[in-house]
N, C-alpha and C positions, 0 to 999 in steps of 0.2 A: 475545392478554394480555399484560399487563405482567409477568413474573416478578417485579420488583423490588418492586411494588405488591401481587402475590399473597404475597411474600415477606414484607412489612410486616404484611400482614391476620393470616397464620398465627402469625407471630411475637409481633404484639400480643395475639392470643387467647391463646397460648401463655405470656408474659408475666404475663397475668391468673391463669391458672391457678398459675403458680409463685409468683406473690405469695401468693396462697391457700395455697398449700402451704408456702411458710416460716411464716406466721401458724399454720398447724396445728401443724408442728413446733415451734413457740416454744412454742406451748401444751402439749405433750407433753412438750418437756423440762421447763417449769416446773411442770407437774401430779406427773409422775411421774419425772422425773431421770434418770439413767442408772444402772439397777440390774436384778435380776434379772428384774421384772416386763418392763421393757422391752426387754430381751434376747430373752425368751422371745416376746414381741409381734412383735419386727421379723424374727426367724427366721420365724413364723409368717406375717407378712406379705411377706417375700422371696419366697417360694416362688409364691404368684399373681403378685405384682409382677414378677417375672422374666419371666412369659410376656407381660406386659403389655409390658414393655421389648421382648420378643423378635419377639412377633406385634403389639401396637397400635402399635410403632414401628418395625417392620422387616419381618421375615420373610412374615408373610402377605403384606403388601401388595407386597413383591419378587416374589412368585409369582403373586399374583392380578392384581394392577394389567395389567402387560404382555400376559397372555392377554384380560383384559376390554376392553384397549385395542385389541387386534387384532379382537375381535370387533366393538367398535363400530365400528370402521373398514371392516373388509372384509364382515359379516354384518347381516343384517336385526335390528331392534330384538325380534323374537320370538327369535331365536337368542341374544340377551344375555340376557333376562329369563330364557331358560329354564336358560343356564349359571348366572345368579345363583340361581335356584331349586335346582336340582342340587346346587352347592357349598353353599348355607346348610343344607340337610337333611342332607346327607354330615355337615358339621361340626358340627350340634347334636347329632344319635345319638352321634358319637364324642365329644363333649365332655362329654355326659350318662354315659356310661360312665366316662372318666376321672376326672370329677368324685365318683360314687358310689365308684369305686376307690381314688381319692386320700383320701378321708374316712374309709375304713375302713383303710386302710394308715397314718393318720397318725403310729404311733408309729415304723412301719419308716422312713418318711421324717425324721422328726426324727434319728433314729439315723444315718442316711445322710449328713443335711447339716451336722447337729449334733452329731456323736460326744460330746463334751466334755460335754454337757449331761447325759448318761447317771449321770455321776458326782453328779450332784445330784438326788435323785428327784423333790423338789418342783418343782425348775426344768422337768426332763422333762415332768412330768405337766402343768405349766400350757402347755408349749409345743405340746404334742399337744393340748390342748382349744382352745387358740384357732386351731390349724390346721385343727380341723375345721370351725370356724365361717368361717374365711376361705377356705377351699379353693373353694368355689362362685364366687368371684369371679373363678377361670379362664375358668368356663363362660360369665359375663356378658362378662367384659372381650375373648373371643376372638370373640363375636359383635359386641361393639363395634368391633373391629378389621374384620371384613368389609364391615360396614355404612360405615364411614370409609373403608374400600377403594373401595368403589363411589362414594360421595358424593366422592372426590380424583379420581375417573376421570372423573367429570363436572365438574369443576373447581367443586365446591363445598368448598372447602377449609376456612372459616370455620368450618365445623358440627361436624368432628371435631378441630380444635383447641381448640376451647371445649369439648369434651365433658368433660375430665379437672377442670373446675371443680366438678362434681357430685361428684365423690370428696372433693375436699378441704372443700367445704361439710358433706357428712356428716360428716366428721371433728371439724370445727369445733364443730358442733351437739352432736354426742356427748360431745367433751371437757367444754365448756362448760356446758353445760345438762340432761345426760343422767347422764353420769359420777357428779356428788356424790351422786346417789339411790342408790347402789350402793356397797356394801363392795369387792366384787373389781371395781373400775371399770376394769381392764385389758382386760375382756372388753367392755365397751363400745365400745372403739375397734375389736375385732375384727368386732363386730357392724355398726360406722359402716361395714367394709369391706364388708360384705355388702350393705347397703341400698346402698352408693353403686354399685356394679356394676348394680345393677337399675335405678338411676335414669337413670344413664349411657345404657343399652340406650334405654330409654323414650324417652329425649331424641331421640336420632337417627331412631326410625321415623317420624314425621310427615315427614321431609323425603323419606327414601325414598318414602314415599307420594306424594309430591309430583312425585316422578320418575317415578313409574309402576314402581320398580322393589322394592317391598316384596316379600320372598321368600314364596312359597307352599312347601309340602311338597312337594316332587315328587322322590323319591331314583331316581336312575340313575346306578348304577356305571359303564354303559358308555360315557357320554359323554366325548366326545374331549378337550374341555375340562377336563373335572373330571381324567381321568386326567393330563393336561398339568402341570397344577397342582399335582399330587401329586409328580409327578415333580421338579420344581422347589423344592416346599417343605419338603421334608425337607431337604434341603443347606442350603437358605437359611436357615433357624434355626439352623444351626450357623455357617453363615458371616458372617451378619450379627452374629452376638451372642456373640464370643469373649470380650468384655469383661465381658459379664453372668454369661455361665457362671462366668469366672474369681472373679468376685466370690461367686457360690454356693461356689465351691471355698474361696476365703478363710475362709467360714464353719466349714468343717470345722477349718481351722488355728486360727482365732479363738475356737472354741468351749473348745479347751485352755487358752486366754490368762485373764488376771485377769479378773473380771467388770467389764462395763462396757465393754469392747474391740468388742464386736458393736456397740453402740450409738453409741461412739465413730465406727466405720466408718461406720455409717447417717448419722448427722448430717454429715459430711464429703460423705460421697457425695450426700446431698442438695443442699448448696450447688453439688456439681460439677454437677447434673441442672439447673440456672437456665439457666446459658449453652448445654447441651449441648440442653436442649429447645427454648429460644427461637431457636436456630439452627441446629443440628443438625439435628433431627427435622423443622423449618419448612423447612430446603432440601432433605432428603432425600423430603420429600413433595409439594413442588411440583415438583420434580424430574423423580421418576421417571415420572410420566405423559407429561412433554414428551419424554422421553428414549425412551419407549415408541414412542410415535409417530413421533419421527425416525428409528427403527431400521424400523419396520414402512414408512414413506416411502422407505425405504432414501436417507436424505440425511444422508450420513458426515460431510460438514463441518460443518452443523449440529449433530450429535450430540456432535463435539468443541468446538465453540464454547460449547455449551451446559454442558458438564464444567469448560472453563476458565474460566468466568463463576461456576460455584459455586465452584471450587477458590479463585478468588480472593477472593470476598466472605468465605469460610472464613479465611484467613490475615488478611484486613485486619481480622476482627471477633473471631476467636478468639484470636488470639496476644496482644493486648492485655487480652482477658479473665483467659487463664492466667495472664501474671504480676500481673495484680490480684489474684487469688485467693491467690495466694503472699505478693505484698509486704502485703496486709489480712487475712491469715489469723486474727491474732487480734483486730483489730475486728470482722471480720465473724462469729466464733464467739461473741465477746463479747456483741456488739449482738444477736443472734438469740435465742441460746440462754440465756444467762447469766441465769436467773431459777428462783427456788424452790428445787427440790431440783438443780438443776444447780451442780455445785460448780467450784471454781476449777482443780481437777484436770480435772473434765470439759471444762473449755476449753482446759487446755494438753494435753491427749491429742486431743481433734478437731482440734484446729490444727496437730499434727503429722500427722495422718492427711490435713488438708486440703493441707498444702503438697506432700505426696507424690503426692495424686493431681492437683495442678494440671498435673503433667508430661503427663498423659495426654489434657488437654482437645483440643487442636489434632490429636493423632490420633485421637479419638472421633469428632470432628465431622467430620473429614476420611472416615473409613470410611463415613458415614452418606451423604457425597458420591461417593464413589467408587465404593462396592457396587452402588449403582444402576444405576452404567455396565456392571456385569456382566449385573446380572438384567435390565435392561431389553432387552437382548440374546440374553435366556434363556440364559445360560451358566453353569453351578454348577459345575462342575467347578473350574475356577481358584481363585474365593473359598474354595472350601472346603478345598482342599489348602492355601492359605494359612493358612486358619483352623486347621487341624491344628495345623500348625506353630508357629504363634503361639501357641496353647494350651499347647503343649508345652514351649515355651520360658518363657513366664511362669509354669509351674508351676516350674522350673529356677531361675528368680529366685525364687519363694517361698521355695525351699529353702536357696537361697544367702541371700537376708536373714534368715531366721529363725534358721539357724543360726550363723552367721558374722559377724553385727552384731547390735548393741544396738537395732535398730528395732522390734522387735516388730510392734504392728499396724499401724505406718507401713510398714513393710516389705512387707505386702502391697498396700497401696495404691500403693507404689512400682512392685511387680511388674507390678500392672495398667496403670498409666501408661505404663511401657516396652512393655507387650506390646500398647497400642494404638496406638503411635507405630510398631512395627515392622509392623504389621497393615496399617495406612495406607501404609507405605511401599511395601510387598511389592505392593498393589492397583494402586497409582500405577506403578510399575515395570511390571507387566504389561500394564496397559490401554494404556500409551505401546508397550511392544515389540509388541502386538497391531496396532498401526495405529489403535486406536478413538478413541485421545487424542493429540492434538498439539498441546503447548503453543504458545500465540500467543507472539510475539516480546516481550520487554521484561521477561520474569519477573525477572531478577537485580536491575535497576534498580529494580522493583517491592518486592522484599524488603527491599534496602538500606534505602529509606525507611521501610519498615514498622519496622524495626529501629530505626531514628533515631527515629521518633516513640514507640515504646514505651519508649526509654529515656529520653527527656524525661520520659513519662508515671510510671514506676517511681521514677524519683528523684523527683518532685513528690508523688507518694504517699507514699514512705517518710519524706521530710522532715516533710510535715503530720501523719502519724499519729503520728511522734515526738514532737511540740509538742504532742498532746493531752494527752500523759502516760499514767497508769497506767488502763488502759482498765476496770479492774475495779472500779477505786475511784469512777468514776463514777456517777451517777444513771442510771436506764434512758432517760429522755427525753434526756440528754445525748448518753448512747452513740448513740442511734439518729439524732438531729441531727448528731452529727459524722462518721456512718458517712455519713448522706445528703450532706455538704459534700464529703467526699473521693469519691465517687462521681462529682458533679456535677465536682469540679476532677480528676479522672482523664479524664475524656471530654472536657473542655474542651480539656485539655492535648493529650491525643491528637490529635483531630481538628482543631486547628489547628495544630500542626505538619503535619499530614497536607495541610491546605489550603494551607500556605505552601510546602511542596514540590510544588503543583500536582496534588492530587487534589480532583477534582468528582463531585459525586451522578451528575450526567448520563454519566460515563463507565460508570456500572454499572448501566444501564438495559437491560434486555431483554425483547423482546419475541418471542412464539410464536405461532403459530395455535392456537385452542382445538381 
């Protein structure tokens, strides 16, 4: 299997999903703006969406796929199928219970995650109502995560990568064609989350049936594989998702800030999700099964080579993306969100958050590459210790930036960014110290060439963006056209300089056995 080709396939599917995600957020910004209703909805959506990021893009796969890969390699198809049945049965029962409790405890959850909302009775009540509608998404998306883990273990990467498209389509249909018929149209967005979760799950079931791995109810708490997955999954949830937990904790701080702060952070985070999803999630998805297989086969050299390949691709693609997000922060926010009720102040505040978030991009994507290096080896202790330390430091940064600087909501974004970089650095250090990862020669020259190419790209983008003039004064079609031109310019300059410095696509081709 050509990993570069697999990465292009998964990244391409994710790219489609993220484009539709931008379309949905543009519509939400245009129709609803950034006010009390959107603050309430984004908090109500953030709770189940957090689990999507944790399980659908991380922790469940980190715990489930290594054990499933081991079963496929060392045990019979019947034993593998039994493991899937046992895990699905236990997970389904647990999720039903969590969903019921979550819906009943919605007021308490809002108090805990956004205590500042309690100062406004209408805002608090709206958030509670919306959370009760969106909370069942946790049930659907976690089952989607398990189905995706099975498909990824069988190298069916494109199906899980395309699945989020259905949620974005649900949002778009609800916002454009359903919301106008309701007085309280923000509720329509909450129901779009509910419907989108069901559609995503239904989409994956035929592909599981084709593999002969569609789960059947068969609860067995004594199953050895189930017990091992549970032991790995608890710490994995925390270890993989420190940045996401930090974002939720940021809600507590943001809920006390001026109205709109939650929305500004949300829109900036959505822009961050584009490269994080297209590259970070895609790399983590295709690397984990291959790393797990290398560990089971006891091929240490191949394990290290896979990590080195992933890290080089991460640096080559995420470093220019991070710089471009910062340099083009105003053009991006103005082009994608400056419509309808989204005001110039909303643009400025979202731009500040995006610049702060851009610092975290390299760290966030590296975590998605480095964390599988531990979980493929079924080592949960080290990343959990790192995660706890990182979370504490991130909250210290929050306090420092909020009380000693005028950054306000941008300080929350900056703390997440610095925490992500710290997390990635410590994961890299411990993988290297343990001997699991030995960097290939030439890293220093590689990084110097990247910095040269990124510098040329940044200068070109800055000058071109300034030449456009006042982005807020331009009509919508001209903003979008100018932004598209800047994206093409940045990519052309960056890859042209890399080509002159000797980079060739074939140098990043990587093949592994299925």
